[in-house]
FIDRENGU-318234 format. One line per 10 residues: number of its first residue (from 1); their letters; for each residue x, y, z negated of N, C-alpha, C. Coordinates in Angstrom, 3 decimals. Layout:
BEGIN
NUM) a) X Y Z X Y Z X Y Z | ...
This chain:
BEGIN
1) mqkiysveey) 56.541 134.215 -150.352 55.380 133.461 -150.219 54.217 134.193 -151.238 | 53.211 134.226 -150.494 51.864 135.009 -151.283 51.456 133.947 -152.170 | 51.075 134.391 -153.258 50.282 133.847 -154.622 49.242 133.198 -153.968 | 49.100 131.766 -154.243 47.542 131.116 -153.829 46.952 130.937 -155.355 | 45.724 131.039 -155.242 44.618 130.881 -156.366 43.636 129.852 -156.205 | 43.633 129.584 -154.993 42.633 128.200 -155.060 42.833 127.293 -153.771 | 42.467 126.124 -153.962 42.623 125.100 -152.802 42.171 125.445 -151.764 | 41.317 126.236 -151.563 40.371 126.850 -150.237 41.427 127.650 -149.663 | 41.816 128.349 -150.590 42.756 129.706 -150.260 44.141 129.057 -149.512 | 44.513 128.124 -150.152 45.709 127.183 -149.756 45.609 126.747 -148.077
11) ievnshfaee) 44.033 126.098 -148.181 43.986 125.342 -146.639 43.928 126.658 -145.702 | 43.274 127.627 -145.942 43.170 128.802 -144.992 44.392 129.256 -144.698 | 44.913 129.563 -145.691 46.564 130.149 -145.193 47.226 128.766 -144.208 | 47.042 127.665 -144.502 47.733 126.951 -143.789 46.814 126.114 -142.768 | 46.221 126.868 -142.125 44.980 126.943 -140.923 45.284 125.859 -140.095 | 46.763 125.638 -139.448 47.344 124.830 -138.465 47.150 123.301 -138.927 | 46.933 123.176 -140.327 46.854 121.527 -140.823 45.389 121.927 -141.736 | 44.440 122.729 -141.487 43.184 122.716 -142.379 42.313 121.380 -142.334 | 42.071 120.987 -141.185 41.715 119.344 -141.308 42.143 118.404 -142.040 | 43.409 118.550 -141.467 44.405 117.375 -142.272 44.208 117.462 -143.750
21) ltvlrniint) 44.346 118.751 -144.236 44.771 118.589 -145.881 43.409 118.357 -146.554 | 42.141 118.798 -145.645 41.147 118.689 -146.228 40.712 117.044 -146.291 | 40.880 116.166 -145.373 40.924 114.997 -145.202 41.382 114.441 -146.548 | 43.283 114.799 -146.775 43.611 114.483 -148.130 42.825 114.441 -149.267 | 42.410 115.879 -149.421 41.746 116.238 -150.502 40.724 115.734 -150.461 | 39.802 115.382 -149.850 38.757 114.704 -150.096 38.869 113.106 -150.716 | 40.022 112.637 -150.126 40.438 111.123 -150.654 40.702 111.186 -152.075 | 41.352 112.441 -152.471 41.827 112.838 -153.808 40.817 112.781 -154.775 | 39.726 113.600 -154.188 38.633 113.989 -154.918 37.443 113.052 -155.369 | 37.979 111.702 -154.480 37.116 110.478 -154.930 37.520 110.039 -156.118
31) teleetvkws) 38.408 110.500 -157.003 39.240 109.793 -157.961 39.067 110.704 -159.303 | 39.195 110.703 -160.348 39.045 111.530 -161.630 40.143 112.448 -161.839 | 41.199 112.772 -160.636 41.883 113.603 -160.909 41.651 115.188 -161.074 | 42.292 116.002 -161.658 41.540 117.150 -162.064 42.293 118.046 -160.766 | 41.389 118.625 -159.929 42.348 119.555 -159.024 42.651 121.179 -159.390 | 43.669 121.407 -159.230 44.212 122.982 -159.947 45.267 123.352 -158.520 | 45.798 124.722 -159.088 46.686 125.158 -158.308 48.214 125.357 -159.273 | 49.278 124.980 -158.754 50.514 125.129 -159.605 51.427 125.388 -158.217 | 52.204 126.337 -158.685 53.257 126.784 -157.951 52.930 127.261 -156.497 | 51.612 127.877 -156.405 50.785 128.211 -155.291 50.437 126.990 -154.156
41) mptyclngkn) 50.471 125.695 -154.852 50.221 124.514 -154.139 49.001 124.069 -154.719 | 47.992 123.057 -154.064 47.154 122.121 -154.551 47.933 121.083 -155.331 | 47.314 120.855 -156.839 48.124 119.979 -157.513 46.996 119.013 -158.186 | 47.041 117.869 -158.199 46.158 116.913 -159.102 46.883 116.404 -160.540 | 45.877 116.476 -161.552 46.575 116.254 -162.566 45.789 115.437 -163.483 | 46.318 114.349 -164.203 45.271 113.663 -165.139 45.807 113.907 -166.830 | 44.909 114.375 -167.566 44.985 114.914 -168.981 46.261 116.150 -169.041 | 46.195 116.889 -168.288 47.159 117.979 -167.880 48.691 117.497 -167.738 | 48.876 116.208 -166.930 50.018 115.714 -166.527 50.008 115.991 -164.924 | 50.957 116.368 -164.184 50.827 116.530 -162.927 51.011 115.125 -162.313
51) vlgigafknh) 50.335 114.840 -161.108 50.450 113.311 -160.527 50.474 113.401 -159.275 | 50.166 114.359 -158.534 50.456 114.639 -156.981 49.929 115.860 -156.545 | 50.311 116.247 -155.330 49.943 117.475 -154.791 49.961 117.282 -153.480 | 49.232 118.184 -152.793 49.407 118.304 -151.200 50.077 119.363 -150.838 | 50.638 119.386 -149.508 51.438 120.570 -148.920 51.595 120.415 -147.372 | 51.544 121.622 -146.841 51.781 121.853 -145.554 52.849 122.532 -145.383 | 53.634 122.230 -144.118 54.744 122.987 -143.459 54.592 123.110 -142.263 | 55.473 123.623 -141.735 55.488 124.111 -140.049 54.925 123.022 -139.216 | 55.538 121.758 -139.424 55.526 120.745 -138.307 55.067 119.522 -138.953 | 54.813 119.508 -140.240 54.182 118.522 -141.029 53.397 118.780 -142.143
61) fclwfhqgvf) 52.357 117.408 -142.694 51.877 118.008 -144.000 52.018 116.503 -144.924 | 51.903 116.862 -146.084 52.317 115.595 -146.994 51.655 115.526 -148.421 | 51.649 114.478 -148.951 51.159 114.208 -150.272 52.597 113.951 -151.133 | 52.789 114.954 -152.466 53.885 114.666 -153.605 53.240 113.905 -154.422 | 54.256 112.835 -154.883 53.993 112.324 -155.858 54.917 112.590 -157.188 | 54.572 112.980 -158.031 55.394 113.594 -159.033 56.238 112.289 -159.446 | 55.649 111.217 -159.784 56.322 110.042 -160.222 56.379 109.205 -159.340 | 56.382 109.207 -157.910 56.504 108.270 -156.821 57.392 107.757 -156.866 | 58.368 107.349 -157.670 59.695 106.459 -157.793 59.071 105.233 -158.272 | 58.122 105.278 -158.905 57.471 103.890 -159.710 56.322 103.541 -158.638
71) lkdshqllin) 55.875 103.767 -157.710 55.043 103.529 -156.774 55.677 102.076 -155.846 | 54.685 101.266 -155.954 55.537 100.003 -154.995 55.779 99.961 -153.777 | 54.894 101.251 -153.123 54.970 101.401 -151.623 55.143 100.212 -150.957 | 54.052 99.586 -151.022 53.927 98.337 -150.136 53.636 98.950 -148.537 | 53.421 100.076 -147.958 53.215 100.429 -146.547 54.550 101.214 -146.310 | 55.366 100.953 -147.037 56.763 101.602 -146.551 56.299 103.283 -145.967 | 55.584 104.076 -146.787 55.309 105.545 -146.433 56.081 106.294 -147.340 | 56.828 106.110 -148.356 57.391 107.145 -149.184 58.522 107.412 -148.484 | 58.987 108.734 -148.722 60.527 109.158 -148.459 60.920 110.061 -149.847 | 62.317 110.002 -150.033 62.790 111.142 -150.941 63.390 112.304 -150.282
81) aqenktkalr) 62.216 113.197 -150.214 62.795 114.432 -149.295 64.011 115.195 -149.660 | 64.637 114.827 -150.873 66.225 115.475 -151.445 66.841 114.359 -151.700 | 67.288 113.322 -150.841 68.362 112.229 -151.345 69.589 112.875 -152.374 | 69.761 112.071 -153.424 70.818 112.407 -154.526 70.447 113.503 -155.351 | 69.212 114.329 -155.043 68.727 115.316 -155.787 67.601 115.046 -156.590 | 66.754 114.592 -155.936 65.215 114.296 -156.684 65.321 112.834 -157.192 | 64.843 112.517 -158.388 64.809 111.191 -158.844 63.513 110.811 -159.108 | 62.525 111.616 -159.209 60.946 110.703 -159.341 59.934 111.245 -158.558 | 60.336 112.182 -157.884 59.590 112.787 -156.553 59.532 111.938 -155.379 | 58.356 111.724 -154.887 58.493 111.018 -153.446 57.481 111.593 -152.447
91) qmrfdtkadi) 57.867 111.662 -151.561 56.777 112.177 -150.273 56.278 111.249 -149.333 | 54.632 111.405 -149.101 54.024 110.853 -147.937 54.081 111.676 -146.859 | 54.588 111.812 -145.841 54.593 112.716 -144.715 53.978 112.370 -143.495 | 53.345 113.152 -142.827 52.044 112.939 -142.142 52.361 114.441 -140.717 | 52.437 113.473 -139.708 52.643 114.802 -138.648 51.219 115.122 -137.920 | 50.110 114.163 -137.877 48.909 114.371 -137.383 47.695 113.626 -138.094 | 46.681 113.928 -138.005 45.882 113.451 -138.692 45.561 112.069 -138.514 | 45.691 111.656 -137.275 45.816 110.056 -136.890 46.538 109.278 -137.495 | 47.872 109.976 -138.321 48.811 109.234 -139.655 48.381 108.739 -140.637 | 47.089 109.551 -140.889 46.505 109.172 -142.363 45.893 107.877 -142.531
101) nmsavlayvk) 46.151 106.927 -142.873 45.714 105.571 -143.384 44.827 105.884 -144.378 | 43.647 106.213 -144.468 42.638 106.752 -145.810 42.844 105.667 -146.825 | 42.608 104.372 -146.427 42.812 103.518 -147.456 43.838 103.244 -148.229 | 45.120 103.259 -147.413 46.599 103.185 -147.953 46.989 104.559 -148.816 | 46.173 105.705 -148.553 46.381 107.145 -149.033 45.888 106.620 -150.684 | 44.545 106.311 -150.635 43.542 106.101 -151.985 44.440 104.881 -152.762 | 44.549 103.876 -152.057 45.407 102.819 -152.820 46.501 103.610 -153.788 | 47.460 104.337 -153.071 48.617 105.006 -153.540 48.406 105.793 -154.628 | 47.111 106.790 -154.568 46.929 107.791 -155.214 46.468 106.827 -156.695 | 45.667 105.853 -156.484 44.964 105.232 -157.295 46.245 104.521 -158.442
111) eaienqrlgr) 47.238 103.960 -157.713 48.473 103.398 -158.530 49.066 104.494 -159.066 | 49.319 105.810 -158.433 49.882 107.003 -159.304 48.820 107.399 -160.498 | 47.685 107.127 -160.426 46.811 107.824 -161.492 47.460 106.454 -162.511 | 47.370 105.214 -162.399 47.668 104.005 -163.330 48.838 104.189 -163.706 | 49.879 104.656 -163.202 51.217 104.766 -163.581 51.261 106.049 -164.550 | 50.599 107.036 -164.281 50.429 108.124 -165.056 49.988 107.371 -166.598 | 48.804 106.938 -166.534 47.899 106.424 -167.764 49.103 105.297 -168.554 | 49.921 104.673 -167.701 50.849 104.074 -168.652 52.308 104.747 -169.400 | 52.234 106.230 -168.958 53.178 106.575 -169.142 54.411 106.696 -168.476 | 54.328 106.265 -167.362 55.550 105.754 -166.269 56.409 107.290 -165.993
121) eikptrkaka) 57.163 107.490 -166.211 57.766 109.103 -165.702 59.349 109.081 -166.328 | 60.261 109.929 -165.211 61.270 110.422 -165.251 61.082 111.484 -165.679 | 61.520 111.931 -166.820 61.741 113.406 -167.333 63.129 113.991 -166.749 | 63.023 115.307 -166.102 64.156 116.093 -165.742 65.035 116.205 -167.016 | 66.380 115.953 -166.239 67.588 116.115 -167.391 68.050 117.635 -167.092 | 68.386 118.355 -167.800 69.153 119.741 -167.605 70.414 119.630 -168.029 | 71.345 119.837 -167.613 72.641 120.105 -168.141 72.909 121.539 -168.661 | 73.392 121.870 -169.596 73.040 123.249 -169.655 74.702 123.822 -168.917 | 74.552 124.849 -168.459 75.714 125.224 -167.457 75.885 126.886 -168.399 | 77.582 126.745 -168.216 77.836 128.030 -168.755 77.534 129.246 -168.109
131) vivpkelkev) 77.154 130.537 -168.771 76.876 131.702 -168.266 78.115 132.236 -167.786 | 78.327 132.791 -166.263 79.356 133.224 -166.056 79.091 134.767 -165.562 | 79.333 135.928 -166.068 78.812 137.245 -166.270 79.904 137.599 -164.978 | 78.826 138.199 -163.807 79.936 138.689 -162.642 80.588 139.973 -163.378 | 81.532 140.617 -162.470 82.384 141.727 -162.937 81.356 143.033 -163.203 | 80.821 142.996 -161.963 79.778 144.195 -161.841 78.674 144.492 -162.992 | 78.095 143.282 -163.320 77.373 143.205 -164.618 78.213 143.613 -165.726 | 79.361 142.837 -165.890 80.019 143.138 -167.219 80.467 144.540 -167.511 | 80.745 145.622 -166.470 80.925 146.727 -166.386 79.909 147.303 -166.852 | 78.524 147.130 -166.625 77.468 147.963 -167.075 77.124 147.569 -168.216
141) lksnvelnts) 77.165 146.338 -168.637 77.059 145.865 -170.170 78.145 146.673 -170.971 | 79.068 146.985 -170.584 80.311 148.059 -171.375 79.912 149.214 -171.651 | 79.097 149.725 -170.355 78.940 151.073 -170.860 77.193 151.414 -171.193 | 76.862 150.290 -171.379 75.329 150.684 -171.661 74.905 150.023 -172.989 | 74.822 150.316 -174.110 74.948 149.692 -175.063 73.393 148.804 -175.383 | 71.980 149.806 -175.017 70.937 149.106 -175.149 70.779 147.846 -174.140 | 71.694 147.823 -172.937 71.407 146.999 -171.799 72.101 145.633 -172.465 | 73.408 145.984 -172.980 73.976 144.983 -173.514 73.496 144.121 -174.731 | 72.763 144.827 -175.474 71.987 144.139 -176.752 71.074 143.520 -176.024 | 69.986 143.994 -175.291 68.994 143.255 -174.664 69.472 141.944 -173.751
151) fksltpgkqr) 70.872 142.178 -173.178 71.031 140.879 -172.442 71.487 139.661 -173.265 | 72.210 140.017 -174.390 72.509 139.107 -175.517 71.438 138.466 -176.296 | 70.320 139.269 -176.388 69.253 138.392 -176.868 68.196 137.600 -175.931 | 68.658 137.821 -174.839 67.908 136.746 -173.876 68.546 135.386 -174.229 | 67.672 134.361 -173.604 68.090 132.736 -173.662 69.116 132.703 -172.463 | 70.009 131.914 -172.797 71.010 131.415 -171.636 70.803 131.033 -170.621 | 69.645 130.837 -170.388 68.784 130.244 -168.977 68.513 131.780 -168.214 | 67.763 132.571 -169.138 67.684 133.920 -168.444 68.726 134.732 -167.997 | 69.702 134.674 -168.985 71.035 135.174 -168.612 71.620 134.743 -167.335 | 71.536 133.623 -167.371 71.968 132.680 -165.963 71.706 132.876 -164.815
161) eycdyiseak) 70.252 133.224 -164.862 69.330 133.832 -163.672 69.680 135.236 -163.283 | 69.786 136.042 -164.171 70.542 137.346 -163.784 71.732 137.124 -163.345 | 72.899 136.252 -164.021 74.252 136.681 -163.243 74.187 136.082 -161.870 | 73.392 134.559 -161.989 73.261 134.392 -160.460 72.759 135.260 -159.366 | 71.811 135.995 -159.662 71.221 136.637 -158.979 72.061 137.824 -158.318 | 72.946 138.370 -159.125 74.026 139.153 -158.869 75.269 138.436 -157.875 | 75.754 137.508 -158.668 76.719 136.816 -157.775 76.740 136.422 -156.686 | 75.105 135.811 -156.395 74.880 135.453 -155.045 74.687 136.505 -153.864 | 74.712 137.615 -154.030 74.929 138.750 -153.181 75.927 138.934 -152.441 | 76.291 138.827 -151.173 77.632 138.908 -150.534 78.012 140.419 -150.626
171) reatklsrle) 77.253 141.430 -150.358 77.681 142.819 -150.166 77.802 143.737 -151.372 | 78.623 144.336 -151.627 79.013 145.404 -152.703 77.647 146.044 -153.115 | 77.012 146.722 -152.189 75.727 147.718 -152.285 74.849 146.735 -152.712 | 74.700 145.388 -152.011 73.480 144.789 -152.384 73.604 144.174 -154.107 | 74.889 144.049 -154.483 75.000 143.743 -155.866 74.293 144.835 -156.636 | 74.702 146.207 -156.378 74.425 147.400 -157.316 72.809 147.341 -157.163 | 72.352 147.361 -155.818 70.983 147.361 -155.890 70.185 146.499 -156.794 | 70.703 145.133 -156.731 70.183 144.570 -157.497 70.238 144.818 -159.130 | 71.501 145.459 -159.536 71.999 145.494 -160.634 70.612 146.595 -161.219 | 70.449 147.592 -160.317 69.575 148.548 -160.402 68.245 148.267 -160.855
181) kitpmiiqgv) 67.871 147.448 -160.005 66.460 146.323 -160.264 66.567 145.737 -161.322 | 67.294 144.938 -161.847 67.139 144.201 -162.947 67.490 144.903 -164.494 | 67.953 146.096 -164.301 68.243 146.725 -165.443 66.969 147.025 -166.612 | 66.006 147.600 -165.790 64.722 147.597 -166.743 64.012 146.224 -167.177 | 64.253 145.363 -166.299 63.897 143.805 -166.587 64.603 143.201 -167.929 | 65.741 143.570 -167.853 66.644 142.889 -169.027 66.260 143.844 -170.515 | 66.090 145.115 -170.424 65.877 145.736 -171.281 64.527 145.712 -171.917 | 63.737 145.094 -170.950 62.282 144.720 -171.321 62.126 143.246 -172.189 | 63.450 142.653 -171.612 63.457 141.307 -172.300 62.765 140.082 -171.596 | 62.419 140.497 -170.343 61.892 139.517 -169.339 62.996 139.005 -168.519
191) glhdkyknc) 62.368 137.700 -168.006 63.565 137.001 -167.134 63.032 137.407 -165.761 | 64.079 136.956 -164.962 64.030 137.273 -163.578 62.875 136.585 -162.837 | 62.649 135.428 -163.142 61.353 134.812 -162.795 60.358 134.433 -163.528 | 60.056 135.358 -164.518 59.136 134.802 -165.230 57.866 135.133 -164.595 | 57.538 136.309 -163.935 56.051 136.322 -163.353 55.885 135.166 -162.536 | 56.678 134.143 -161.990 56.326 133.060 -161.263 56.210 131.672 -162.097 | 56.616 131.819 -163.352 56.564 130.763 -164.282 55.216 130.408 -164.989 | 54.583 131.158 -165.144 53.299 130.961 -165.946 51.834 131.101 -165.155 | 52.228 130.590 -163.911 50.799 130.330 -163.051 50.469 128.967 -162.871
């Protein structure tokens, strides 16, 4: 996915729902939420905290409420897009422009803002997983002292990302090409996904 730097660019890239996204954007921009782009998607914040975002997919477009679990949902418009996985996030999904009930959307947005002001949020809990080093990486670490030292100095999360990256490859050739790719990154002390984290 290409990196998006502005809401206008996001709408342009998702031109199949440009008009619809603009309607949602205009509703949100009547409030005090600050418009920004995070994870290459339009995101709206209050005092630096994520409140909601808009998104477009192949067959639908939506509003994401980061703490949507606290919304009353009086119009029954919210869904949990990842049942049993997502605790706080709720999605308001639309297929066409005609599906947008502007006054209901605005009411939900205002309620989300108020909930944010009141500090209502479920913070994500992360369980620390063990770092399981795949045999291919183990062998290289044994024979390369610099790489081994650099790998050990990484955070457990970064170590896990690299281990998973190797383990997830099905073919041996893919594992070896991935090892080649990550070796200089590990030596530099960077994480596999660092370039995506600070956007």
